[in-house]
Structure formats: C-alpha cells, structure tokens
N, CA and C of each residue as an Amber inpcrd file, in Angstrom:
protein
   258
  74.4410000 124.8800000  82.8380000  75.2670000 124.1170000  83.7550000
  76.5350000 124.8970000  84.0660000  77.0780000 124.6780000  85.2430000
  78.3160000 125.3470000  85.6320000  79.4700000 124.9220000  84.7440000
  80.5190000 125.7130000  84.7310000  81.6940000 125.3700000  83.9460000
  82.7860000 124.7310000  84.7950000  82.5240000 124.5320000  86.0770000
  83.5250000 123.8710000  86.9220000  82.8530000 123.1530000  88.0890000
  83.6080000 122.2330000  88.6640000  83.1890000 121.5430000  89.8830000
  84.1620000 121.9270000  90.9900000  83.6840000 121.9430000  92.2110000
  84.4960000 122.3890000  93.3400000  84.8000000 121.2270000  94.2680000
  86.0700000 121.1210000  94.6580000  86.4790000 120.1130000  95.6250000
  86.9880000 120.7870000  96.8860000  86.8000000 120.1130000  98.0090000
  87.3290000 120.5990000  99.2850000  88.0580000 119.4420000  99.9470000
  89.3060000 119.6670000 100.3340000  90.0730000 118.6680000 101.0740000
  90.1950000 119.1570000 102.5020000  89.8680000 118.2790000 103.4550000
  89.9030000 118.6310000 104.8660000  90.7520000 117.6250000 105.6240000
  91.6370000 118.1270000 106.4800000  92.4480000 117.2490000 107.3210000
  91.5520000 116.6810000 108.4150000  91.5620000 115.3510000 108.5540000
  90.7110000 114.6680000 109.5340000  91.5060000 114.0280000 110.6620000
  92.8030000 114.0350000 110.5650000  93.6470000 113.4460000 111.5920000
  95.0470000 113.2830000 111.0370000  95.9350000 112.6840000 111.8270000
  97.2930000 112.4660000 111.3240000  97.2520000 111.5720000 110.0810000
  97.7660000 112.0720000 108.9870000  97.8240000 111.3220000 107.7310000
  96.4560000 110.8440000 107.2570000  95.4190000 111.6500000 107.4960000
  94.0860000 111.3310000 107.0030000  93.4170000 112.6020000 106.4870000
  93.1040000 112.5940000 105.1990000  92.4550000 113.7170000 104.5430000
  91.2060000 113.2160000 103.8260000  90.1490000 113.9950000 103.9020000
  88.9390000 113.6570000 103.1520000  88.7320000 114.7260000 102.0880000
  88.2070000 114.3040000 100.9390000  87.9360000 115.2210000  99.8390000
  86.4710000 115.0680000  99.4480000  85.8530000 116.1890000  99.0770000
  84.4250000 116.1970000  98.7780000  84.1570000 117.1090000  97.5940000
  83.4240000 116.5990000  96.6080000  82.9510000 117.4300000  95.5020000
  81.5580000 117.8940000  95.8830000  81.4140000 119.1680000  96.1270000
  80.1720000 119.7330000  96.6490000  78.9990000 119.5270000  95.6910000
  79.2140000 119.8440000  94.4260000  78.1100000 119.8230000  93.4720000
  77.5440000 118.4170000  93.2410000  78.3980000 117.3980000  93.2710000
  77.9490000 116.0330000  92.9900000  77.8090000 115.1760000  94.2420000
  78.2270000 115.6900000  95.3860000  78.1900000 114.9500000  96.6490000
  78.9590000 113.6340000  96.5450000  80.1810000 113.7290000  96.0040000
  81.0810000 112.5870000  95.8540000  82.2350000 112.7970000  96.8240000
  82.6870000 111.7100000  97.4790000  83.7240000 111.7980000  98.5050000
  84.8700000 110.8390000  98.2450000  86.0210000 111.1430000  98.8490000
  87.1720000 110.2380000  98.8270000  88.0350000 110.5320000 100.0490000
  89.0170000 109.6770000 100.2650000  89.9770000 109.8690000 101.3620000
  91.3680000 109.5330000 100.8720000  92.3650000 110.0440000 101.5920000
  93.7490000 109.7190000 101.2820000  94.6480000 110.0140000 102.4660000
  95.8900000 109.5660000 102.3650000  96.8460000 109.8130000 103.4400000
  97.6000000 111.1280000 103.2450000  97.4410000 111.7400000 102.0640000
  98.0150000 113.0620000 101.7870000  96.9450000 113.8990000 101.0780000
  97.1690000 115.1930000 101.0110000  96.2510000 116.0830000 100.3000000
  96.1640000 115.6690000  98.8320000  97.3180000 115.4490000  98.2080000
  97.3340000 115.0850000  96.7850000  96.6340000 113.7610000  96.5210000
  96.8320000 112.7820000  97.3960000  96.1650000 111.4940000  97.2170000
  94.6470000 111.6510000  97.3230000  94.1900000 112.4200000  98.2980000
  92.7490000 112.6460000  98.4560000  92.1850000 113.3620000  97.2330000
  92.8930000 114.3660000  96.7050000  92.4440000 115.0840000  95.5130000
  92.3670000 114.1490000  94.3050000  93.4240000 113.3770000  94.0890000
  93.4520000 112.4780000  92.9350000  92.3590000 111.4170000  93.0190000
  92.1280000 110.8970000  94.2030000  91.0520000 109.9170000  94.3670000
  89.6920000 110.5590000  94.1210000  89.5410000 111.8180000  94.5210000
  88.2870000 112.5200000  94.2660000  88.0790000 112.7300000  92.7680000
  89.1090000 113.1250000  92.0670000  89.0120000 113.3110000  90.6200000
  88.5700000 112.0080000  89.9580000  89.1600000 110.8850000  90.3640000
  88.7700000 109.5930000  89.7980000  87.3290000 109.2400000  90.1500000
  86.9350000 109.4930000  91.3860000  85.5690000 109.1840000  91.8190000
  84.5460000 110.0370000  91.0730000  84.8640000 111.3150000  90.8650000
  83.9670000 112.2020000  90.1230000  83.8520000 111.7310000  88.6720000
  84.9760000 111.3320000  88.0700000  84.9380000 110.8370000  86.6940000
  84.0640000 109.5910000  86.5980000  84.1860000 108.6900000  87.5640000
  83.3430000 107.4890000  87.5850000  81.8660000 107.8580000  87.7260000
  81.5870000 108.8180000  88.5790000  80.2050000 109.2620000  88.7880000
  79.6250000 109.8500000  87.5000000  80.3910000 110.6910000  86.8250000
  79.9400000 111.2970000  85.5830000  79.7530000 110.2290000  84.5090000
  80.6710000 109.2630000  84.4380000  80.5230000 108.1660000  83.4850000
  79.2210000 107.4110000  83.7450000  78.9300000 107.1650000  85.0120000
  77.6920000 106.4750000  85.3770000  76.4730000 107.2780000  84.9390000
  76.5070000 108.5890000  85.1530000  75.3930000 109.4380000  84.7230000
  75.1810000 109.3460000  83.2140000  76.2650000 109.3030000  82.4720000
  76.1630000 109.2070000  81.0160000  75.6330000 107.8400000  80.5900000
  76.1280000 106.7840000  81.2210000  75.7090000 105.4220000  80.8790000
  74.2370000 105.1780000  81.1930000  73.7320000 105.8060000  82.2230000
  72.3440000 105.5770000  82.6250000  71.3810000 106.5990000  82.0170000
  71.9140000 107.4490000  81.1520000  71.0580000 108.4280000  80.4900000
  70.7320000 109.6410000  81.3350000  71.4520000 109.8390000  82.4130000
  71.2030000 110.9820000  83.2950000  72.1740000 112.1220000  83.0220000
  72.7250000 112.1850000  81.8140000  73.7480000 113.1920000  81.5360000
  73.2190000 114.6160000  81.5340000  71.9050000 114.7650000  81.5860000
  71.3330000 116.1090000  81.6820000  71.2260000 116.5410000  83.1380000
  71.8930000 115.8100000  83.9970000  71.9220000 116.0780000  85.4300000
  72.3040000 117.5260000  85.6820000  71.5200000 118.2390000  86.4470000
  71.8010000 119.6440000  86.7560000  72.6440000 119.7150000  88.0200000
  73.7550000 120.4010000  87.9210000  74.6580000 120.5370000  89.0570000
  74.3470000 121.8460000  89.7750000  73.9260000 121.7850000  91.0440000
  73.6350000 123.0300000  91.7680000  74.9140000 123.8040000  92.0670000
  74.7830000 125.0930000  92.1740000  75.9240000 125.9400000  92.5030000
  76.3560000 125.6880000  93.9450000  77.6610000 125.5720000  94.1540000
  78.1940000 125.3000000  95.4890000  78.1420000 126.5520000  96.3580000
  77.8210000 126.3580000  97.6310000  77.8530000 127.4430000  98.6060000
  79.0860000 127.2300000  99.4680000  80.1270000 128.0010000  99.2020000
  81.4040000 127.8150000  99.8900000  81.6160000 128.8040000 101.0260000
  80.6230000 129.5680000 101.3860000  80.8110000 130.6180000 102.3830000
  81.2970000 130.0610000 103.7160000  80.8340000 128.9020000 104.1150000
  81.2600000 128.3270000 105.3970000  82.6210000 127.6580000 105.3050000
  82.9560000 127.1220000 104.1320000  84.1960000 126.3630000 103.9870000
  85.4240000 127.2390000 103.7870000  85.2960000 128.3900000 103.1710000
  86.4670000 129.1990000 102.8530000  87.1950000 129.6870000 104.0940000
  86.5270000 129.7950000 105.2020000  87.1490000 130.3250000 106.4030000
  87.7720000 129.2590000 107.2950000  87.6380000 127.9880000 106.9330000
  88.1680000 126.9170000 107.7660000  89.6610000 126.7550000 107.5500000
  90.3980000 126.7160000 108.6360000  91.8430000 126.6020000 108.5680000
  92.2960000 125.2290000 108.0890000  91.5090000 124.1920000 108.3820000
  91.9080000 122.8290000 108.0600000  91.4090000 122.3550000 106.6980000
  90.8730000 123.2620000 105.8650000  90.3250000 122.8820000 104.5700000
  90.9820000 123.6520000 103.4390000  91.0030000 123.0190000 102.2620000
  91.5650000 123.6210000 101.0640000  90.5500000 123.4650000  99.9390000
  90.1330000 124.5680000  99.3370000  89.1640000 124.5530000  98.2480000
  89.9240000 124.5520000  96.9320000  89.4680000 123.7400000  95.9590000
  90.1240000 123.6860000  94.6490000  89.0860000 123.3660000  93.5850000
  89.4230000 123.6800000  92.3250000  88.5550000 123.3420000  91.1990000
  89.0290000 122.0360000  90.6020000  88.0840000 121.1580000  90.2770000
  88.4230000 119.9210000  89.5900000  88.6690000 120.2220000  88.1260000
  89.4310000 119.3540000  87.4390000  89.7550000 119.6120000  86.0290000
  88.5090000 119.7660000  85.1650000  88.5730000 120.6840000  84.1980000
  87.4410000 120.9620000  83.3070000  87.0410000 119.7740000  82.4520000
  87.9650000 118.8440000  82.1630000  87.6200000 117.7290000  81.2940000
  86.6080000 116.7810000  81.9470000  86.3310000 116.9550000  83.2520000
  85.3520000 116.1180000  83.9230000  83.9290000 116.5760000  83.6590000
  83.7570000 117.7710000  83.1440000  82.4270000 118.3350000  82.9470000
  81.7530000 117.6800000  81.7540000  80.4710000 117.4220000  81.8950000
  79.6890000 116.8200000  80.7970000  79.6080000 117.7640000  79.6260000
C-alpha cells in the first residue's frame, strides 16, 4: 500500500473550492482553500473509519496519476496527513 494519500484543491468560483482525494475518490468543498482541505481530511478519515468498521481495511489504494493536474493553474496538489493511512 502507498505511504500517502494525495489531495487536490481546485478553485470553482468566487469563494468556492473543491477538494478531492484521488486514491479514495472522496470529495469536499469549502469557501477557502484551507476549509476545503480540512473538510477533505475529515471526509477521508470518515471513509477510512468506515472501511475498518466494515472489514474492508485491506482496501488497496491505487497510485494517483497527477500528470494532468500538476499543470493546472487553478489547482493545488497536497499530501494528506500520514495518520490517515491504514
């Protein structure tokens, strides 16, 4: 399994940002970059908790393909905290 998860925050309009964890396909939104990131971290933690509770903790996380996202001016790529990893 990978040692990190990748998040991408993209500006969607005035005071609207969306955040996406590529490996888990989890999303969130916020009115600032930081709010979108923090909501994504919480959503990913909830998703991982659910995987553990349902016995799916052996879930394999595919490697993210960031080649298209790194060149976008309106997006910011970041790593989610390591403590979220199973």
